[in-house]
N, C-alpha and C positions, 0 to 999 in steps of 0.2 A: 334381820341385819346381815349384811354380807360379811365375808371373812375379813378379819382385821389383818393389816399388814404391819408387821413389826420392823422398824428400822433401827439398826444398830447405830447409836450416836457416834461411835468411833468411825464407822464406815462413812457416815455422812460428813464428818469432819475431814476424812481423807479425800472424799470426792471434791469438797469445796476447796481444799488445799491444792488438789491436782488441777482444778479449773483455774485457780489464781496463778498457779505456777505456769500453766500453758499461756495465759494472757500476758504474764510478765515476761515470757520468753520472746514475744514479738518485738523485734528491734525497733527502736524509735528512729524514724526517718526525718531528716531535716532538709528543707529546701531554702535556697537563697532566692530573693525576689528576682524575677526574670529568668530563672533556671528552666531549661527545656526538659520536658518529661514525656517519654513515650509510654502510654498507659492504655487501659481498656475501659470501655464504657460498661458500667454495671447496670444503671437504671436511667430511663428518660421519663421525666414528668412534664406537666404542662409548662413549667417555668424553669426547671433545672435539669442539667445532665450530671449524673453522679458517676465518678470514676474511681478506679483503684489507685491508691497512693502508696501501697506497701507499708502503711502505718495503721495505727489503731484509730486515727481520726479520718473523717470523710473528706473527699475532695469533690468539688463541684464547679460548674461554670454555667452561665446563662444559656438557656436553650436557644435563644435568638442567634447565637453564634454558629449554630449548626443547621440553620434554616436558610433556604434559598429566597429569592425575591418574592416568591409566591407563598412563603410561609411553610413550605414542605421541608420535612427533615431530610438532611443529606447523609445521615449516619444511622446506624441501628445498634441496639443493645448487643454487646459482645464484640463489637468492632474495635480495632485499635485506633487510637487517636493521639496526635502530638499536641501538647498544650504547654503553657508557660505559667509558672507560679507567680501569683501577685501578692497575696497576703494571707495571714492566718489569724482567726479570732474565735475564741471559745471552742478550741479543738476542731474548728471547721476551716478547711483550706480552700481558698478561692483561686481558681485557675482561669486562664483565658486562651483562646486561639488567636486573638488579635485585640489590640487596644482601639476602642472606638468611643463615640460619644464625647462628652466634655471632660477629657482627661487633662490633668495639669501638665505644666512644662516638665516637672520632675518625672512624671510618668513617661513622657516622650523621651527624656534623656535616658531613663531606664530601658525603654524600648530600644534605643540606639545602642546602648552598651551591651544589652542582652540578646539583641536580634529578634525581639518580639514584633510580630507584624502589627501594622496599624491600619485602620480603615480610613480611607480618604475619599473626598468628593472632587472629581475632576471638574473644576469650575470653568476654565477657559484656556485657550491657546495663547501663549506668549512667545517671545523670541527664543528660539532654541528648544522649546518644549511646552509643558503645561503647568499651570498653576493649580495646585491641589490643596484643598482645605482638609486638615487633619485635626483630630481632637476637638471637634466643634468648629473653631474659627481660627486655627493656627495655619498660617500660609506656609506652603512648602513648594519645592520645584522638582518636577520630573522631566529630565531630558527626553527628547524624542527617542533616542537610542535605548533608553531604559524603560520605555512604556510597555514593551513586550513584543507580541507578534507583529512581524512586518506587514502581514496582510490585514491588520486592523487599522482602518483609517480614522480620521478625527471623529466622524459621526459614530464610530463604534465605541469611543471612550468618553466623549464630552458629556457632561452632566450625568455621570454615572458614579455610583459608589463602588470602589474597587479596593483591593487589599494591596498594601505596599510594605516595603521594608526601608527604614531610615538608614541611609549610608553615609550621610554627613550631618553633623550637629555641632554648632559652635556657639560661642557667647554672643556673636553678632546677630544672633537669631536667624542665621542661615541654615535652612534644613533642606536637604536633598533626599528624595525618595526614589525607590526603584520598584517597579512592578515586575520587571524581567526576572529579578532574583526570586520572587515568590513563584512565578510560573516555572522557573527552572527547578526549584525544589519540588513542586507538585509533579513535574514531569519525571523526575528521578524516582519519586515514590510510586507513580503509576507504572514506570518501567519495571521496577522491582516486582510489583504485583503481576504485571503482564508476563514477566520472565517465567513465572511458575505456571502459567496457564496456556502458553502457546508453544508449538514445536514445528520443525520443518515438515513440509508436506500438508500442513493444515490450511483449510480454506478460510480466508478472512476478508473483511470489507475495509476499503480504504478510500481516500480522496486524493485525486491527482493534484499535487501542489505546484509542479512546474514541468515544463517539457523542454528537452534538449535534443540535439541531433543524434546523440548516442543512446537515448532512452528517456523514460518519464519517471520523475520522482513522485513517490506515493507516501502519504501520511496515514499510518495505521495506529490510531490511538496516540500514545506518547512517542512513538518511534517514526522515523522517516527513512525510507530506503528507495532503491531504484528498480525499475522494470527495464532491463536491457532491451535494446531494439530487437534483438533476436528472440525475446520472450513476449513480444507484443501480440503476435498471432502466428498461426500455423503457416500462413502464406508469407512470402517475402514482403517486408514493410519498407517502403521507400520514404514515406512521409508520415511521421507519427501523428502530426496534427490532423491527418485525415481519419484517424482512428480514435484519438483521445482529445479531450479538452480540459483545460485547467478548471478545477472545482468539480469535476465529474466524479461520482461515486461508482466504484467498480468492485467486483469480487476477484481476488487473486489467490494464488497458492504460494505459500512461503517456501522459497528456494533455499535460503541460507540465513542463519542468525548468528552474528558475531557480537555478543554483548560487550565484550572487553574493548573491542575496537569501534563499537557503535556502527557497524556496517551490516546492512540488511538488504536482501534482494528478494524480488517477487516475480511471479510469472502469471501473465494474463492468459496466455495460450493454454497453460495446463489447467486452467479453470473452465475450459470449454472442451467439448468432445473431440477426440483425436480423429481427424478425417480419414486416417489410414485404417481405422477399425472397419472390418467387413468391406474393404475396398475391392476385393475380388468379386464380390456379389454385384457391385455397381459397374465394374469394368472388367467383365470376363474376357479372356483371350479370344481374339477374332471379332470382337464387337467394334463398332464404329461410333466415334463421338466427335463433337465439335470442341475446339480448344483455342486458346490464345497464346501466341508465341511470347513467352515471358522473358527469355534471356537467350542470347547467342554466345556460344563459346567456340573455340577453335575446332573442337571435336564434334560439335553438333548443336542442335537447337532444342531448348527446353520449352515444353508446351504445358500450360496450366489447364488442367481439366476441371478443377474446382479449387477454391482457396485452400492451399496447403497440400494439394496433390498435383505434382508435376511429373511429366514423362519426358523421355529423351528420344529425339530422332537423330540417330548417328549420322555424321556427315556423309558416310558412304551410301546412305539411303536418301540423300537429298538430290542426287543426280543419277541419271541412267546412262548418259553418254560421256561427258567430260569429267575430268578430275577437278574438284573444287579446292581452293586454298582456304576459303572461309565460308560459313553458311550464309553470310550477308550477301553473297553473290546471287542467291536464288530466293531468299526469304528475309523478312524484316520483323523486328520486335513490334509487338502490338498487333500483328497480322492475325486474323481469325482464319483457321484452317480446319479441315476435316482429317482426323487421324484414325488409324486402326490400332488396336491393342495387339502387339506382337507377342510380348512376354511380360508377365507380372510377377514380382517377388515382394510380397507384402512385408516380410520380416526385414528385408534389407531396404525397404521403402524405395524400390526401383520399378519403373515401368518402361519397357522398350516399345517405341511407337514406329509406325510407318506413316508416310505422307500419302494419303489416299489420292490427292490431286495429282501427285507425281505418277502414281500407278495408272490413273486414268489417261494422263498425257502420254505415257508410254504405250498404253493399249491403243490410243488413237493414232499414234505415230506408226505403230506396227500395221494397223489396219490400212492407213494411207499408203504405206510402203507396199503392202500386198496388192492394193488396188492399182498403184502405179505400175508395178511389175506386170499385173494382168493385162493392163492396157498396152504396154510395150510388147508383150508377148502375143497379143492378139486374142482378146477375150471374145466371148460369144456376144451376139446382139448386133443390131443393124448399125450401131455407131462405133463398133469396135475398130473399124478401119482395116482389119484383116492382116495387119503387119505383125511380125514376130519381134522386130527390133534386133539390135546387135548387142554383143557382150559389153561393148563400150557404153551403150545406153544404160545397161543395168548397173555398171560401176558408177556412172554419173548420178543415178538415182540415190545410191547409197551415200555418196559424198554430199549430195544436196541435203539429205536428211540429217547429217551430222553437223551441218553448218548452223 
């Protein structure tokens, strides 16, 4: 036989008393029907979801309320959940996330007074909105403006089971519901969750919701912000529609997050490689490249070597003979030209260019001038004519070249 364990009866009584005292110290928590409770999921079974209630009794709700259309769970054990108290029986407390099925009119009135969501079936479109059946077969009305997202058309809501909130309920059996209120609450909850997980400089995915002349609006989860036109690309953007389309999914960098004012901005160009990285390797000084005149200014012509990399031909280098008032006198926007890299400053994002065609013209002009002078002075060869010409002839040649 093993060693016997002797238990002191007084110690056992003390332990039992301590356990009873600990249990009795748990405060009793009371809920009013329809009361909203933020709690945590303790256990999920095939039929029920058990939640913390802060009391000695258990709280539960049907598992069907946390399943999607395919029967997949939308929550996990340990997650927070917002529920509404319905009733209590045998120390078991029944909660719900929404009222559905064949609920009584009293339940609907309680849902109206307490803000409990109700499940409804969008049956058909009527004047000014939709007819929605709630609690089995109770008719209600949802105006177009309260259905929710403006980008959801009739085909997106008709003959669908959706969640609503009752915003009007009277004795004449008039019931008005709003889906927009539910969506706004969900958006606020998602924003709070997102607020703790994102920060400026982070790369995120979003969907272009609309395009304006000054930028594109982007929806990233529950928030919507703007991509300013200056942040669309490294190159100068004239028409945003040529770069982005509504509904397009893109990756952007978060530029600023103002949660209090609900203002958010993003950058598309920062999500792509900077074309000025290693620019000196691609465009070393003295090299020759083809480019397109992208913009004319009073002081010179900007030439695009590649998207986001522009160089400048100063106005003083656009003419060899006469003084120019504006570059448009000799060059035009959109013109393709050959340029030489005169000087490059990557840190300052500056490239000084020369116009190779102008240098060639200058060289050809000098060559023609030398040839003319040689002929007037009497060059060698049988066609030279043997004359030296006069000083006036030489001056005339110079003047002709300047015209």
